[in-house]
Residue, then its C-alpha position, 0 to 999 in steps of 0.5 A: m460477492t455480495d456488496g463488494l465483500v469476498p468470502a474467505d473461500g472466494l478464489v477463482p479457478a484458473s486455467g492454462s497456468p504454467a504450473d497446474v501440478r507442482p512438485h511438493d518440494r516447491d515450498l517458497r513463496v515470493g512477495v514483490d512490492v512494486g513502487g515508483s522508485k524501487i522494488a522490494v522482494l521478500v522470499v519466505e518458506g511455507d511457515h513464513g520463515i524469511r529466507g531473503r530480502l532484496v530492495v532494488p532502488t531503481p524504477v520498474g521501468s516502462p510497461d514494455t520492460a516491466a515484467d523483465h525487470i520484476a522477473a530479474t529482481v525476483a531471480a536476484a532475491l532468490e539468489t540471495a536466499g540461496a534458492s532458485v525459481d524451481s523452489v518457488a510455489a507462487v509469486g504475489v505482486g502488489v502494484p500501486g494502481r487500479v488492478d483486476p486481480v481476476a484477470g491479472v491485469v494492471s488496468l491503470a498505474v499512473n505513477l508507473g505509466w502502465h495501462r492495461l498491462p497483462l502483468r500476471e501473464q507476462l510474469e508467469g511466462r518469464l518465471g514459469v510459476p503461478c503469479a497473482i497481482e493485487n493493488d499494493v495497499r489492499a494486499a498490505a491490508a490483507g497481509i496485516r490481517e493474516r499476520r495479526l498485527l492488530g491482534e484479533v481486530e477484524d474491522f480496520v483500515y490500513l491508510s498508506v501515506g507515501t507518494g500517493i494516499s490510499a486505504g485498504v479496508v478489512l471488514g469482518g476479517q475480509l478484504y473489502r474492494g467495493t463494486r469497482g474494486l476501488a474502495g478506499e481510494v481516499g487520496h482523490i477525495v477533495v479536501d480543498a476545492d481551491g487547491p492545486v490540480c491533481s493528476c485525476g483532474l480535480r482540484g485539492c485532492l487529499e494527495m495534493m495536500a498531504s502526500g509525501p511529494a505534496v508536503a515537500r512541494l509546499a515547503d519548496d514553493a514557500i521557500r521560493a516565495g521568500r519564506q524563511s526556513s531551516l529547510a532552505a539548507c536541504p539540497t532536495i526537500t523531502a516530507i521526512d525533512v519537513h516533519a523533522a523540521a516541524a519537530a524542531d519548531d521550524p515555523l514554516a514546517v510546523e504550518i505545513v505539517a499541521a495542514a497535512g495533519r488536518a487533511l489526513a484527520r478529515a480522511i480518517h474521520g470519514l473512513v471511520m464514520t463510513y465503515d465503523v472500523e475499530r482501528v486505523i493503522v497508518g503506514g507508508g513512506v511519510a509515516g516513517a517520520g514517526r511520532p511527529f507525523l502521528a502527532s499532527i493527525e492526533t492534534a486535528l482529531d482532538a479538535t474534531r472530538a472536542s467539537s462533536e460528541l458523536a465524533a468523540e465516540m467514533l474516534g476513541p482513544g487509540i483508534v489510530e496507530l502507526l505501523p511498526d518500523g520494519s514491517d515490510t508491509g507491502a512485501w508481506g501483503a504480496i506474500t499473502v496474495a501468493s499464499s492464496i494460490d493453491g497449486s495442488v493436483e486438484g486444480q490451481r485456484r487464484w487470488s481473487h481479493a479474498m482473505p486466505 
């Protein structure tokens, strides 16, 4: 595992699993994308044909009940697919937070209130099939590469902008996690030293300036302070609302979206300069705003290109693109994690942040 890169055959042997030897008719894999406000489940066959999808718009709950809730949602998704857990070869789970994929433990998930949660062990006890756990954005990056959403590109960053901001880095076709497994945590890079205090303890982190909640908060705070805006008519302002208002030339929304675009462009510039990737693909809930969201980033990148010949070379045209709508990136990433588990009679092997 030199320099944080994991070879494609870098899976770790597991012992004591509930399914060291499985019947050959277990041909389904389940991917679970755990979010702060919903759980999305995808059920696929061995050839990646989709058998079922289910999105439960409820939070996963406290750590004491999280495994129960996830297992119940998996069972419900299998029911919609006309299948049962007896047909499942493996389950992959993407979690927003710090994850130890070897131990199967969620070390810290701030938005979920989890700390040192042995999620893999708990899920395997409830489902009776091999499970694997990974950070959601890194799993999504692995899934993007496996599904070849970027064609033959082998060096890229997946930047997720939603409730939080994080990046999954793929170099040479391999997922890069870094020494501590936290490569790509750009949401906690300071972009404004005088900005609001972040949950990590620092001021002005990227998440506090450009995430979905941050964009909505900035609009809400400005309106409460007396700024005029069409957004005042929204019962609850969301980042999507702000981007839509900006596209309609609302002055306050234009200002907020431009500032968020500059912050994200700075992060993208830093990622490209650091990893020298060929492409940056942007997704997450806020990216659902579509072209207005991307336009704010491109405007800021154009200014950077105009100021620096080096930046212009590194940030070539088309280097940043939006994830296509309906990609189910998080759930497909979890499928990639599940697909890496080998439950053959020769011995099960676990996902260990390698590419399958």
